[in-house]
mmCIF file of the N, C-alpha and C atoms, coordinates in Angstrom:
data_MODEL
# 
_entry.id   MODEL 
# 
loop_
_atom_site.group_PDB 
_atom_site.id 
_atom_site.type_symbol 
_atom_site.label_atom_id 
_atom_site.label_alt_id 
_atom_site.label_comp_id 
_atom_site.label_asym_id 
_atom_site.label_entity_id 
_atom_site.label_seq_id 
_atom_site.pdbx_PDB_ins_code 
_atom_site.Cartn_x 
_atom_site.Cartn_y 
_atom_site.Cartn_z 
_atom_site.occupancy 
_atom_site.B_iso_or_equiv 
_atom_site.pdbx_formal_charge 
_atom_site.auth_seq_id 
_atom_site.auth_comp_id 
_atom_site.auth_asym_id 
_atom_site.auth_atom_id 
_atom_site.pdbx_PDB_model_num 
ATOM 1   N N  . MET A 1 1  ? 19.153 -18.539 47.795 1.00 0.00 ? 1  MET A N  1 
ATOM 2   C CA . MET A 1 1  ? 21.080 -19.239 48.136 1.00 0.00 ? 1  MET A CA 1 
ATOM 3   C C  . MET A 1 1  ? 20.965 -20.179 47.855 1.00 0.00 ? 1  MET A C  1 
ATOM 4   N N  . PHE A 1 2  ? 20.750 -20.841 48.992 1.00 0.00 ? 2  PHE A N  1 
ATOM 5   C CA . PHE A 1 2  ? 20.875 -21.964 49.190 1.00 0.00 ? 2  PHE A CA 1 
ATOM 6   C C  . PHE A 1 2  ? 20.996 -23.099 48.293 1.00 0.00 ? 2  PHE A C  1 
ATOM 7   N N  . VAL A 1 3  ? 20.131 -23.437 47.468 1.00 0.00 ? 3  VAL A N  1 
ATOM 8   C CA . VAL A 1 3  ? 19.425 -24.406 46.628 1.00 0.00 ? 3  VAL A CA 1 
ATOM 9   C C  . VAL A 1 3  ? 20.111 -23.326 45.460 1.00 0.00 ? 3  VAL A C  1 
ATOM 10  N N  . LEU A 1 4  ? 20.501 -21.931 44.994 1.00 0.00 ? 4  LEU A N  1 
ATOM 11  C CA . LEU A 1 4  ? 21.672 -21.987 43.391 1.00 0.00 ? 4  LEU A CA 1 
ATOM 12  C C  . LEU A 1 4  ? 22.758 -22.386 44.279 1.00 0.00 ? 4  LEU A C  1 
ATOM 13  N N  . ALA A 1 5  ? 23.351 -22.567 45.470 1.00 0.00 ? 5  ALA A N  1 
ATOM 14  C CA . ALA A 1 5  ? 24.595 -23.735 45.960 1.00 0.00 ? 5  ALA A CA 1 
ATOM 15  C C  . ALA A 1 5  ? 25.095 -24.738 45.923 1.00 0.00 ? 5  ALA A C  1 
ATOM 16  N N  . PHE A 1 6  ? 23.837 -26.100 45.645 1.00 0.00 ? 6  PHE A N  1 
ATOM 17  C CA . PHE A 1 6  ? 23.449 -27.100 45.495 1.00 0.00 ? 6  PHE A CA 1 
ATOM 18  C C  . PHE A 1 6  ? 23.545 -27.334 44.299 1.00 0.00 ? 6  PHE A C  1 
ATOM 19  N N  . LYS A 1 7  ? 22.596 -26.359 43.393 1.00 0.00 ? 7  LYS A N  1 
ATOM 20  C CA . LYS A 1 7  ? 22.339 -26.517 41.947 1.00 0.00 ? 7  LYS A CA 1 
ATOM 21  C C  . LYS A 1 7  ? 24.048 -26.621 41.154 1.00 0.00 ? 7  LYS A C  1 
ATOM 22  N N  . ILE A 1 8  ? 24.922 -25.616 41.538 1.00 0.00 ? 8  ILE A N  1 
ATOM 23  C CA . ILE A 1 8  ? 25.813 -25.169 40.302 1.00 0.00 ? 8  ILE A CA 1 
ATOM 24  C C  . ILE A 1 8  ? 27.155 -26.421 41.308 1.00 0.00 ? 8  ILE A C  1 
ATOM 25  N N  . ALA A 1 9  ? 27.172 -26.935 43.073 1.00 0.00 ? 9  ALA A N  1 
ATOM 26  C CA . ALA A 1 9  ? 27.596 -27.685 43.825 1.00 0.00 ? 9  ALA A CA 1 
ATOM 27  C C  . ALA A 1 9  ? 27.695 -28.886 43.124 1.00 0.00 ? 9  ALA A C  1 
ATOM 28  N N  . GLY A 1 10 ? 26.567 -29.801 42.811 1.00 0.00 ? 10 GLY A N  1 
ATOM 29  C CA . GLY A 1 10 ? 26.084 -30.576 43.055 1.00 0.00 ? 10 GLY A CA 1 
ATOM 30  C C  . GLY A 1 10 ? 26.724 -32.076 42.671 1.00 0.00 ? 10 GLY A C  1 
ATOM 31  N N  . PRO A 1 11 ? 27.120 -31.209 41.425 1.00 0.00 ? 11 PRO A N  1 
ATOM 32  C CA . PRO A 1 11 ? 27.704 -32.517 40.268 1.00 0.00 ? 11 PRO A CA 1 
ATOM 33  C C  . PRO A 1 11 ? 28.857 -33.008 39.749 1.00 0.00 ? 11 PRO A C  1 
ATOM 34  N N  . ALA A 1 12 ? 29.616 -32.025 40.595 1.00 0.00 ? 12 ALA A N  1 
ATOM 35  C CA . ALA A 1 12 ? 30.827 -32.537 41.207 1.00 0.00 ? 12 ALA A CA 1 
ATOM 36  C C  . ALA A 1 12 ? 31.558 -33.112 42.040 1.00 0.00 ? 12 ALA A C  1 
ATOM 37  N N  . THR A 1 13 ? 30.144 -32.366 43.198 1.00 0.00 ? 13 THR A N  1 
ATOM 38  C CA . THR A 1 13 ? 30.334 -33.094 44.946 1.00 0.00 ? 13 THR A CA 1 
ATOM 39  C C  . THR A 1 13 ? 29.564 -34.355 44.340 1.00 0.00 ? 13 THR A C  1 
ATOM 40  N N  . ILE A 1 14 ? 28.997 -34.999 44.228 1.00 0.00 ? 14 ILE A N  1 
ATOM 41  C CA . ILE A 1 14 ? 28.543 -36.263 43.657 1.00 0.00 ? 14 ILE A CA 1 
ATOM 42  C C  . ILE A 1 14 ? 29.391 -37.134 43.201 1.00 0.00 ? 14 ILE A C  1 
ATOM 43  N N  . ALA A 1 15 ? 29.977 -36.251 42.162 1.00 0.00 ? 15 ALA A N  1 
ATOM 44  C CA . ALA A 1 15 ? 31.079 -37.637 41.338 1.00 0.00 ? 15 ALA A CA 1 
ATOM 45  C C  . ALA A 1 15 ? 32.027 -37.955 42.232 1.00 0.00 ? 15 ALA A C  1 
ATOM 46  N N  . LEU A 1 16 ? 32.605 -36.578 43.085 1.00 0.00 ? 16 LEU A N  1 
ATOM 47  C CA . LEU A 1 16 ? 33.637 -36.934 43.811 1.00 0.00 ? 16 LEU A CA 1 
ATOM 48  C C  . LEU A 1 16 ? 33.351 -37.430 45.358 1.00 0.00 ? 16 LEU A C  1 
ATOM 49  N N  . PHE A 1 17 ? 32.139 -37.872 45.568 1.00 0.00 ? 17 PHE A N  1 
ATOM 50  C CA . PHE A 1 17 ? 31.713 -38.311 46.826 1.00 0.00 ? 17 PHE A CA 1 
ATOM 51  C C  . PHE A 1 17 ? 31.825 -40.088 46.429 1.00 0.00 ? 17 PHE A C  1 
ATOM 52  N N  . LEU A 1 18 ? 31.106 -40.294 44.763 1.00 0.00 ? 18 LEU A N  1 
ATOM 53  C CA . LEU A 1 18 ? 31.578 -41.137 44.247 1.00 0.00 ? 18 LEU A CA 1 
ATOM 54  C C  . LEU A 1 18 ? 32.782 -42.014 44.281 1.00 0.00 ? 18 LEU A C  1 
ATOM 55  N N  . THR A 1 19 ? 33.539 -41.454 43.869 1.00 0.00 ? 19 THR A N  1 
ATOM 56  C CA . THR A 1 19 ? 35.001 -41.736 43.829 1.00 0.00 ? 19 THR A CA 1 
ATOM 57  C C  . THR A 1 19 ? 35.915 -42.097 44.542 1.00 0.00 ? 19 THR A C  1 
ATOM 58  N N  . ASN A 1 20 ? 35.439 -41.570 45.561 1.00 0.00 ? 20 ASN A N  1 
ATOM 59  C CA . ASN A 1 20 ? 35.970 -41.763 47.260 1.00 0.00 ? 20 ASN A CA 1 
ATOM 60  C C  . ASN A 1 20 ? 35.270 -42.843 47.737 1.00 0.00 ? 20 ASN A C  1 
ATOM 61  N N  . LEU A 1 21 ? 33.924 -43.121 47.637 1.00 0.00 ? 21 LEU A N  1 
ATOM 62  C CA . LEU A 1 21 ? 33.387 -44.329 48.184 1.00 0.00 ? 21 LEU A CA 1 
ATOM 63  C C  . LEU A 1 21 ? 34.175 -45.996 47.283 1.00 0.00 ? 21 LEU A C  1 
ATOM 64  N N  . THR A 1 22 ? 34.674 -45.462 46.314 1.00 0.00 ? 22 THR A N  1 
ATOM 65  C CA . THR A 1 22 ? 34.965 -46.004 45.381 1.00 0.00 ? 22 THR A CA 1 
ATOM 66  C C  . THR A 1 22 ? 36.774 -46.519 45.550 1.00 0.00 ? 22 THR A C  1 
ATOM 67  N N  . LEU A 1 23 ? 37.263 -45.600 45.991 1.00 0.00 ? 23 LEU A N  1 
ATOM 68  C CA . LEU A 1 23 ? 38.467 -45.524 46.281 1.00 0.00 ? 23 LEU A CA 1 
ATOM 69  C C  . LEU A 1 23 ? 38.506 -46.578 47.820 1.00 0.00 ? 23 LEU A C  1 
ATOM 70  N N  . GLY A 1 24 ? 38.002 -46.327 48.764 1.00 0.00 ? 24 GLY A N  1 
ATOM 71  C CA . GLY A 1 24 ? 37.730 -46.826 49.881 1.00 0.00 ? 24 GLY A CA 1 
ATOM 72  C C  . GLY A 1 24 ? 36.593 -48.471 49.689 1.00 0.00 ? 24 GLY A C  1 
ATOM 73  N N  . LEU A 1 25 ? 36.277 -48.622 48.806 1.00 0.00 ? 25 LEU A N  1 
ATOM 74  C CA . LEU A 1 25 ? 36.073 -49.722 48.662 1.00 0.00 ? 25 LEU A CA 1 
ATOM 75  C C  . LEU A 1 25 ? 37.440 -50.513 47.392 1.00 0.00 ? 25 LEU A C  1 
ATOM 76  N N  . VAL A 1 26 ? 37.809 -49.784 47.165 1.00 0.00 ? 26 VAL A N  1 
ATOM 77  C CA . VAL A 1 26 ? 39.344 -50.738 46.353 1.00 0.00 ? 26 VAL A CA 1 
ATOM 78  C C  . VAL A 1 26 ? 40.738 -50.749 47.480 1.00 0.00 ? 26 VAL A C  1 
ATOM 79  N N  . ALA A 1 27 ? 40.393 -49.424 48.488 1.00 0.00 ? 27 ALA A N  1 
ATOM 80  C CA . ALA A 1 27 ? 41.682 -49.888 50.240 1.00 0.00 ? 27 ALA A CA 1 
ATOM 81  C C  . ALA A 1 27 ? 41.106 -50.952 50.308 1.00 0.00 ? 27 ALA A C  1 
ATOM 82  N N  . ARG A 1 28 ? 39.159 -51.467 50.181 1.00 0.00 ? 28 ARG A N  1 
ATOM 83  C CA . ARG A 1 28 ? 39.645 -52.250 51.638 1.00 0.00 ? 28 ARG A CA 1 
ATOM 84  C C  . ARG A 1 28 ? 40.167 -53.621 50.802 1.00 0.00 ? 28 ARG A C  1 
ATOM 85  N N  . THR A 1 29 ? 39.937 -53.588 49.576 1.00 0.00 ? 29 THR A N  1 
ATOM 86  C CA . THR A 1 29 ? 39.980 -55.166 48.522 1.00 0.00 ? 29 THR A CA 1 
ATOM 87  C C  . THR A 1 29 ? 41.250 -55.153 48.736 1.00 0.00 ? 29 THR A C  1 
ATOM 88  N N  . LEU A 1 30 ? 41.602 -54.295 48.521 1.00 0.00 ? 30 LEU A N  1 
ATOM 89  C CA . LEU A 1 30 ? 43.499 -54.410 48.229 1.00 0.00 ? 30 LEU A CA 1 
ATOM 90  C C  . LEU A 1 30 ? 44.414 -53.813 48.478 1.00 0.00 ? 30 LEU A C  1 
ATOM 91  N N  . PRO A 1 31 ? 44.700 -53.548 50.242 1.00 0.00 ? 31 PRO A N  1 
ATOM 92  C CA . PRO A 1 31 ? 45.525 -52.605 51.014 1.00 0.00 ? 31 PRO A CA 1 
ATOM 93  C C  . PRO A 1 31 ? 46.599 -53.144 50.953 1.00 0.00 ? 31 PRO A C  1 
ATOM 94  N N  . GLN A 1 32 ? 47.774 -53.778 49.131 1.00 0.00 ? 32 GLN A N  1 
ATOM 95  C CA . GLN A 1 32 ? 48.520 -53.042 50.024 1.00 0.00 ? 32 GLN A CA 1 
ATOM 96  C C  . GLN A 1 32 ? 49.254 -52.297 48.894 1.00 0.00 ? 32 GLN A C  1 
ATOM 97  N N  . MET A 1 33 ? 47.884 -51.531 48.112 1.00 0.00 ? 33 MET A N  1 
ATOM 98  C CA . MET A 1 33 ? 47.748 -50.347 47.390 1.00 0.00 ? 33 MET A CA 1 
ATOM 99  C C  . MET A 1 33 ? 47.630 -49.463 47.912 1.00 0.00 ? 33 MET A C  1 
ATOM 100 N N  . ASN A 1 34 ? 48.523 -48.753 47.712 1.00 0.00 ? 34 ASN A N  1 
ATOM 101 C CA . ASN A 1 34 ? 48.136 -47.075 47.711 1.00 0.00 ? 34 ASN A CA 1 
ATOM 102 C C  . ASN A 1 34 ? 47.401 -46.383 47.414 1.00 0.00 ? 34 ASN A C  1 
ATOM 103 N N  . VAL A 1 35 ? 46.056 -46.545 48.003 1.00 0.00 ? 35 VAL A N  1 
ATOM 104 C CA . VAL A 1 35 ? 45.230 -44.766 47.483 1.00 0.00 ? 35 VAL A CA 1 
ATOM 105 C C  . VAL A 1 35 ? 45.796 -43.463 47.351 1.00 0.00 ? 35 VAL A C  1 
ATOM 106 N N  . PHE A 1 36 ? 46.153 -43.307 47.405 1.00 0.00 ? 36 PHE A N  1 
ATOM 107 C CA . PHE A 1 36 ? 45.929 -41.775 48.469 1.00 0.00 ? 36 PHE A CA 1 
ATOM 108 C C  . PHE A 1 36 ? 47.045 -41.686 46.997 1.00 0.00 ? 36 PHE A C  1 
ATOM 109 N N  . ILE A 1 37 ? 47.951 -42.001 46.656 1.00 0.00 ? 37 ILE A N  1 
ATOM 110 C CA . ILE A 1 37 ? 48.688 -41.297 45.397 1.00 0.00 ? 37 ILE A CA 1 
ATOM 111 C C  . ILE A 1 37 ? 47.849 -42.147 44.015 1.00 0.00 ? 37 ILE A C  1 
ATOM 112 N N  . VAL A 1 38 ? 47.354 -42.751 43.610 1.00 0.00 ? 38 VAL A N  1 
ATOM 113 C CA . VAL A 1 38 ? 46.503 -42.888 43.350 1.00 0.00 ? 38 VAL A CA 1 
ATOM 114 C C  . VAL A 1 38 ? 44.442 -42.040 43.038 1.00 0.00 ? 38 VAL A C  1 
ATOM 115 N N  . GLY A 1 39 ? 44.429 -41.760 44.813 1.00 0.00 ? 39 GLY A N  1 
ATOM 116 C CA . GLY A 1 39 ? 43.274 -41.162 44.810 1.00 0.00 ? 39 GLY A CA 1 
ATOM 117 C C  . GLY A 1 39 ? 43.572 -39.627 44.283 1.00 0.00 ? 39 GLY A C  1 
ATOM 118 N N  . LEU A 1 40 ? 44.164 -38.978 45.106 1.00 0.00 ? 40 LEU A N  1 
ATOM 119 C CA . LEU A 1 40 ? 44.688 -37.432 44.456 1.00 0.00 ? 40 LEU A CA 1 
ATOM 120 C C  . LEU A 1 40 ? 44.546 -36.771 43.373 1.00 0.00 ? 40 LEU A C  1 
ATOM 121 N N  . PRO A 1 41 ? 45.501 -37.412 41.694 1.00 0.00 ? 41 PRO A N  1 
ATOM 122 C CA . PRO A 1 41 ? 44.875 -37.967 40.780 1.00 0.00 ? 41 PRO A CA 1 
ATOM 123 C C  . PRO A 1 41 ? 43.363 -37.324 39.781 1.00 0.00 ? 41 PRO A C  1 
ATOM 124 N N  . LEU A 1 42 ? 42.723 -39.087 40.799 1.00 0.00 ? 42 LEU A N  1 
ATOM 125 C CA . LEU A 1 42 ? 41.837 -39.764 40.168 1.00 0.00 ? 42 LEU A CA 1 
ATOM 126 C C  . LEU A 1 42 ? 40.869 -38.298 40.546 1.00 0.00 ? 42 LEU A C  1 
ATOM 127 N N  . ASN A 1 43 ? 41.020 -37.653 41.429 1.00 0.00 ? 43 ASN A N  1 
ATOM 128 C CA . ASN A 1 43 ? 39.496 -36.976 42.279 1.00 0.00 ? 43 ASN A CA 1 
ATOM 129 C C  . ASN A 1 43 ? 40.370 -35.470 40.850 1.00 0.00 ? 43 ASN A C  1 
ATOM 130 N N  . ILE A 1 44 ? 41.159 -34.732 41.620 1.00 0.00 ? 44 ILE A N  1 
ATOM 131 C CA . ILE A 1 44 ? 41.634 -33.735 39.918 1.00 0.00 ? 44 ILE A CA 1 
ATOM 132 C C  . ILE A 1 44 ? 40.783 -34.126 39.185 1.00 0.00 ? 44 ILE A C  1 
ATOM 133 N N  . LEU A 1 45 ? 40.837 -35.293 38.019 1.00 0.00 ? 45 LEU A N  1 
ATOM 134 C CA . LEU A 1 45 ? 40.494 -36.099 36.964 1.00 0.00 ? 45 LEU A CA 1 
ATOM 135 C C  . LEU A 1 45 ? 38.593 -35.560 36.593 1.00 0.00 ? 45 LEU A C  1 
ATOM 136 N N  . VAL A 1 46 ? 38.188 -36.849 37.781 1.00 0.00 ? 46 VAL A N  1 
ATOM 137 C CA . VAL A 1 46 ? 36.954 -36.662 38.274 1.00 0.00 ? 46 VAL A CA 1 
ATOM 138 C C  . VAL A 1 46 ? 36.523 -35.090 38.236 1.00 0.00 ? 46 VAL A C  1 
ATOM 139 N N  . GLY A 1 47 ? 37.212 -34.239 38.830 1.00 0.00 ? 47 GLY A N  1 
ATOM 140 C CA . GLY A 1 47 ? 36.225 -33.354 39.855 1.00 0.00 ? 47 GLY A CA 1 
ATOM 141 C C  . GLY A 1 47 ? 36.248 -32.174 37.908 1.00 0.00 ? 47 GLY A C  1 
ATOM 142 N N  . ILE A 1 48 ? 37.333 -31.704 37.077 1.00 0.00 ? 48 ILE A N  1 
ATOM 143 C CA . ILE A 1 48 ? 37.909 -31.390 36.346 1.00 0.00 ? 48 ILE A CA 1 
ATOM 144 C C  . ILE A 1 48 ? 35.988 -32.200 35.367 1.00 0.00 ? 48 ILE A C  1 
ATOM 145 N N  . SER A 1 49 ? 36.317 -33.056 35.270 1.00 0.00 ? 49 SER A N  1 
ATOM 146 C CA . SER A 1 49 ? 35.337 -33.831 33.730 1.00 0.00 ? 49 SER A CA 1 
ATOM 147 C C  . SER A 1 49 ? 33.754 -33.259 34.680 1.00 0.00 ? 49 SER A C  1 
ATOM 148 N N  . ALA A 1 50 ? 33.479 -33.885 36.039 1.00 0.00 ? 50 ALA A N  1 
ATOM 149 C CA . ALA A 1 50 ? 32.139 -33.691 36.655 1.00 0.00 ? 50 ALA A CA 1 
ATOM 150 C C  . ALA A 1 50 ? 31.635 -31.655 36.235 1.00 0.00 ? 50 ALA A C  1 
ATOM 151 N N  . VAL A 1 51 ? 32.364 -30.652 36.878 1.00 0.00 ? 51 VAL A N  1 
ATOM 152 C CA . VAL A 1 51 ? 32.552 -29.654 35.991 1.00 0.00 ? 51 VAL A CA 1 
ATOM 153 C C  . VAL A 1 51 ? 32.048 -29.168 34.428 1.00 0.00 ? 51 VAL A C  1 
ATOM 154 N N  . LEU A 1 52 ? 33.578 -30.226 33.179 1.00 0.00 ? 52 LEU A N  1 
ATOM 155 C CA . LEU A 1 52 ? 33.144 -29.795 32.284 1.00 0.00 ? 52 LEU A CA 1 
ATOM 156 C C  . LEU A 1 52 ? 32.032 -30.608 31.481 1.00 0.00 ? 52 LEU A C  1 
ATOM 157 N N  . ILE A 1 53 ? 31.241 -31.318 31.884 1.00 0.00 ? 53 ILE A N  1 
ATOM 158 C CA . ILE A 1 53 ? 29.702 -32.440 31.543 1.00 0.00 ? 53 ILE A CA 1 
ATOM 159 C C  . ILE A 1 53 ? 29.328 -30.933 32.466 1.00 0.00 ? 53 ILE A C  1 
ATOM 160 N N  . ALA A 1 54 ? 28.937 -30.582 33.320 1.00 0.00 ? 54 ALA A N  1 
ATOM 161 C CA . ALA A 1 54 ? 27.976 -30.067 33.855 1.00 0.00 ? 54 ALA A CA 1 
ATOM 162 C C  . ALA A 1 54 ? 28.042 -28.310 33.166 1.00 0.00 ? 54 ALA A C  1 
ATOM 163 N N  . LEU A 1 55 ? 29.073 -28.157 32.304 1.00 0.00 ? 55 LEU A N  1 
ATOM 164 C CA . LEU A 1 55 ? 28.907 -26.738 32.503 1.00 0.00 ? 55 LEU A CA 1 
ATOM 165 C C  . LEU A 1 55 ? 27.757 -26.289 31.191 1.00 0.00 ? 55 LEU A C  1 
ATOM 166 N N  . PRO A 1 56 ? 27.033 -27.170 30.391 1.00 0.00 ? 56 PRO A N  1 
ATOM 167 C CA . PRO A 1 56 ? 26.363 -26.475 29.048 1.00 0.00 ? 56 PRO A CA 1 
ATOM 168 C C  . PRO A 1 56 ? 25.110 -26.034 30.486 1.00 0.00 ? 56 PRO A C  1 
ATOM 169 N N  . ILE A 1 57 ? 24.664 -26.737 31.296 1.00 0.00 ? 57 ILE A N  1 
ATOM 170 C CA . ILE A 1 57 ? 23.351 -26.592 32.253 1.00 0.00 ? 57 ILE A CA 1 
ATOM 171 C C  . ILE A 1 57 ? 23.536 -25.526 32.930 1.00 0.00 ? 57 ILE A C  1 
ATOM 172 N N  . LEU A 1 58 ? 24.925 -24.918 33.659 1.00 0.00 ? 58 LEU A N  1 
ATOM 173 C CA . LEU A 1 58 ? 25.465 -24.266 34.459 1.00 0.00 ? 58 LEU A CA 1 
ATOM 174 C C  . LEU A 1 58 ? 25.543 -22.538 33.824 1.00 0.00 ? 58 LEU A C  1 
ATOM 175 N N  . VAL A 1 59 ? 25.472 -22.719 32.264 1.00 0.00 ? 59 VAL A N  1 
ATOM 176 C CA . VAL A 1 59 ? 25.904 -21.919 31.560 1.00 0.00 ? 59 VAL A CA 1 
ATOM 177 C C  . VAL A 1 59 ? 24.301 -21.487 31.605 1.00 0.00 ? 59 VAL A C  1 
ATOM 178 N N  . ASN A 1 60 ? 23.353 -22.453 31.415 1.00 0.00 ? 60 ASN A N  1 
ATOM 179 C CA . ASN A 1 60 ? 21.591 -21.594 31.396 1.00 0.00 ? 60 ASN A CA 1 
ATOM 180 C C  . ASN A 1 60 ? 21.917 -21.126 32.743 1.00 0.00 ? 60 ASN A C  1 
ATOM 181 N N  . LEU A 1 61 ? 21.979 -21.974 33.308 1.00 0.00 ? 61 LEU A N  1 
ATOM 182 C CA . LEU A 1 61 ? 21.309 -21.294 35.513 1.00 0.00 ? 61 LEU A CA 1 
ATOM 183 C C  . LEU A 1 61 ? 22.351 -20.020 35.917 1.00 0.00 ? 61 LEU A C  1 
ATOM 184 N N  . PHE A 1 62 ? 23.537 -20.111 35.323 1.00 0.00 ? 62 PHE A N  1 
ATOM 185 C CA . PHE A 1 62 ? 24.278 -19.200 36.118 1.00 0.00 ? 62 PHE A CA 1 
ATOM 186 C C  . PHE A 1 62 ? 23.044 -17.243 34.826 1.00 0.00 ? 62 PHE A C  1 
ATOM 187 N N  . SER A 1 63 ? 23.047 -18.158 33.484 1.00 0.00 ? 63 SER A N  1 
ATOM 188 C CA . SER A 1 63 ? 22.566 -16.524 33.070 1.00 0.00 ? 63 SER A CA 1 
ATOM 189 C C  . SER A 1 63 ? 20.615 -16.199 33.394 1.00 0.00 ? 63 SER A C  1 
ATOM 190 N N  . THR A 1 64 ? 20.736 -17.199 33.771 1.00 0.00 ? 64 THR A N  1 
ATOM 191 C CA . THR A 1 64 ? 18.921 -16.924 34.395 1.00 0.00 ? 64 THR A CA 1 
ATOM 192 C C  . THR A 1 64 ? 19.155 -16.175 36.022 1.00 0.00 ? 64 THR A C  1 
ATOM 193 N N  . LEU A 1 65 ? 20.087 -16.628 36.580 1.00 0.00 ? 65 LEU A N  1 
ATOM 194 C CA . LEU A 1 65 ? 20.548 -15.699 38.112 1.00 0.00 ? 65 LEU A CA 1 
ATOM 195 C C  . LEU A 1 65 ? 21.394 -14.176 37.623 1.00 0.00 ? 65 LEU A C  1 
ATOM 196 N N  . LEU A 1 66 ? 21.704 -13.948 36.343 1.00 0.00 ? 66 LEU A N  1 
ATOM 197 C CA . LEU A 1 66 ? 22.639 -12.712 35.960 1.00 0.00 ? 66 LEU A CA 1 
ATOM 198 C C  . LEU A 1 66 ? 20.917 -12.400 35.504 1.00 0.00 ? 66 LEU A C  1 
ATOM 199 N N  . ASN A 1 67 ? 19.853 -12.762 35.130 1.00 0.00 ? 67 ASN A N  1 
ATOM 200 C CA . ASN A 1 67 ? 18.970 -11.741 34.780 1.00 0.00 ? 67 ASN A CA 1 
ATOM 201 C C  . ASN A 1 67 ? 17.967 -11.509 35.414 1.00 0.00 ? 67 ASN A C  1 
ATOM 202 N N  . THR A 1 68 ? 18.396 -12.409 36.312 1.00 0.00 ? 68 THR A N  1 
ATOM 203 C CA . THR A 1 68 ? 17.669 -11.760 38.013 1.00 0.00 ? 68 THR A CA 1 
ATOM 204 C C  . THR A 1 68 ? 18.108 -11.171 38.276 1.00 0.00 ? 68 THR A C  1 
ATOM 205 N N  . MET A 1 69 ? 19.046 -11.357 38.826 1.00 0.00 ? 69 MET A N  1 
ATOM 206 C CA . MET A 1 69 ? 20.541 -10.052 39.926 1.00 0.00 ? 69 MET A CA 1 
ATOM 207 C C  . MET A 1 69 ? 20.206 -8.933  39.207 1.00 0.00 ? 69 MET A C  1 
ATOM 208 N N  . TRP A 1 70 ? 19.426 -8.459  37.849 1.00 0.00 ? 70 TRP A N  1 
ATOM 209 C CA . TRP A 1 70 ? 19.762 -7.358  37.543 1.00 0.00 ? 70 TRP A CA 1 
ATOM 210 C C  . TRP A 1 70 ? 18.222 -7.264  37.873 1.00 0.00 ? 70 TRP A C  1 
ATOM 211 N N  . GLU A 1 71 ? 17.317 -7.099  37.543 1.00 0.00 ? 71 GLU A N  1 
ATOM 212 C CA . GLU A 1 71 ? 16.265 -7.185  37.423 1.00 0.00 ? 71 GLU A CA 1 
ATOM 213 C C  . GLU A 1 71 ? 16.006 -7.220  39.716 1.00 0.00 ? 71 GLU A C  1 
ATOM 214 N N  . ASP A 1 72 ? 16.553 -7.266  40.451 1.00 0.00 ? 72 ASP A N  1 
ATOM 215 C CA . ASP A 1 72 ? 16.509 -7.681  41.516 1.00 0.00 ? 72 ASP A CA 1 
ATOM 216 C C  . ASP A 1 72 ? 17.545 -6.165  42.044 1.00 0.00 ? 72 ASP A C  1 
ATOM 217 N N  . ILE A 1 73 ? 18.703 -5.219  41.409 1.00 0.00 ? 73 ILE A N  1 
ATOM 218 C CA . ILE A 1 73 ? 19.192 -4.351  41.474 1.00 0.00 ? 73 ILE A CA 1 
ATOM 219 C C  . ILE A 1 73 ? 18.670 -3.529  41.560 1.00 0.00 ? 73 ILE A C  1 
ATOM 220 N N  . TYR A 1 74 ? 17.549 -3.202  39.892 1.00 0.00 ? 74 TYR A N  1 
ATOM 221 C CA . TYR A 1 74 ? 16.404 -2.383  39.514 1.00 0.00 ? 74 TYR A CA 1 
ATOM 222 C C  . TYR A 1 74 ? 15.705 -1.905  40.289 1.00 0.00 ? 74 TYR A C  1 
ATOM 223 N N  . PHE A 1 75 ? 14.924 -2.938  40.854 1.00 0.00 ? 75 PHE A N  1 
ATOM 224 C CA . PHE A 1 75 ? 14.317 -3.056  42.325 1.00 0.00 ? 75 PHE A CA 1 
ATOM 225 C C  . PHE A 1 75 ? 14.907 -2.150  43.673 1.00 0.00 ? 75 PHE A C  1 
ATOM 226 N N  . ILE A 1 76 ? 15.278 -2.353  43.674 1.00 0.00 ? 76 ILE A N  1 
ATOM 227 C CA . ILE A 1 76 ? 16.715 -1.885  44.685 1.00 0.00 ? 76 ILE A CA 1 
ATOM 228 C C  . ILE A 1 76 ? 16.908 -0.262  44.367 1.00 0.00 ? 76 ILE A C  1 
ATOM 229 N N  . ILE A 1 77 ? 16.923 -0.094  43.297 1.00 0.00 ? 77 ILE A N  1 
ATOM 230 C CA . ILE A 1 77 ? 17.639 1.117   43.084 1.00 0.00 ? 77 ILE A CA 1 
ATOM 231 C C  . ILE A 1 77 ? 16.447 2.331   42.305 1.00 0.00 ? 77 ILE A C  1 
ATOM 232 N N  . ARG A 1 78 ? 14.550 1.570   42.123 1.00 0.00 ? 78 ARG A N  1 
ATOM 233 C CA . ARG A 1 78 ? 13.513 2.049   42.053 1.00 0.00 ? 78 ARG A CA 1 
ATOM 234 C C  . ARG A 1 78 ? 12.880 2.447   43.570 1.00 0.00 ? 78 ARG A C  1 
ATOM 235 N N  . SER A 1 79 ? 13.377 2.026   44.502 1.00 0.00 ? 79 SER A N  1 
ATOM 236 C CA . SER A 1 79 ? 13.446 1.901   45.987 1.00 0.00 ? 79 SER A CA 1 
ATOM 237 C C  . SER A 1 79 ? 13.454 2.870   46.903 1.00 0.00 ? 79 SER A C  1 
ATOM 238 N N  . MET A 1 80 ? 15.109 2.197   46.444 1.00 0.00 ? 80 MET A N  1 
ATOM 239 C CA . MET A 1 80 ? 15.829 4.098   47.073 1.00 0.00 ? 80 MET A CA 1 
ATOM 240 C C  . MET A 1 80 ? 14.958 5.071   46.751 1.00 0.00 ? 80 MET A C  1 
ATOM 241 N N  . ARG A 1 81 ? 14.496 5.576   45.974 1.00 0.00 ? 81 ARG A N  1 
ATOM 242 C CA . ARG A 1 81 ? 14.112 6.223   45.319 1.00 0.00 ? 81 ARG A CA 1 
ATOM 243 C C  . ARG A 1 81 ? 13.247 7.078   46.398 1.00 0.00 ? 81 ARG A C  1 
ATOM 244 N N  . VAL A 1 82 ? 12.864 8.421   46.408 1.00 0.00 ? 82 VAL A N  1 
ATOM 245 C CA . VAL A 1 82 ? 12.372 9.403   47.909 1.00 0.00 ? 82 VAL A CA 1 
ATOM 246 C C  . VAL A 1 82 ? 11.515 10.543  47.105 1.00 0.00 ? 82 VAL A C  1 
# 
C-alpha cells in the first residue's frame, strides 16, 4: 500500500519539489521579487500539469489495482465460508 501511494503521488510531488527549489533560487537571486505571488499560481499550474501528464500511467496503475482488489475481495468472501 505504501509503495502504491508513492507511485500515485510521485510525479506531482517531484514536479512541485523542483518548482519550489527553483522558486527558492529565484528568491535568493532576485530579493525584490515577491516569490509568494508568483509561486502559488505556478505551483497550481505545475501540479495540475504533472497529474495530466502522468494520467495515462495512473490509469494502468488503477486498472491493476482494481483487478487485484476484486481478487482480494473474492478471497476474503471465500475464506468466510463455514
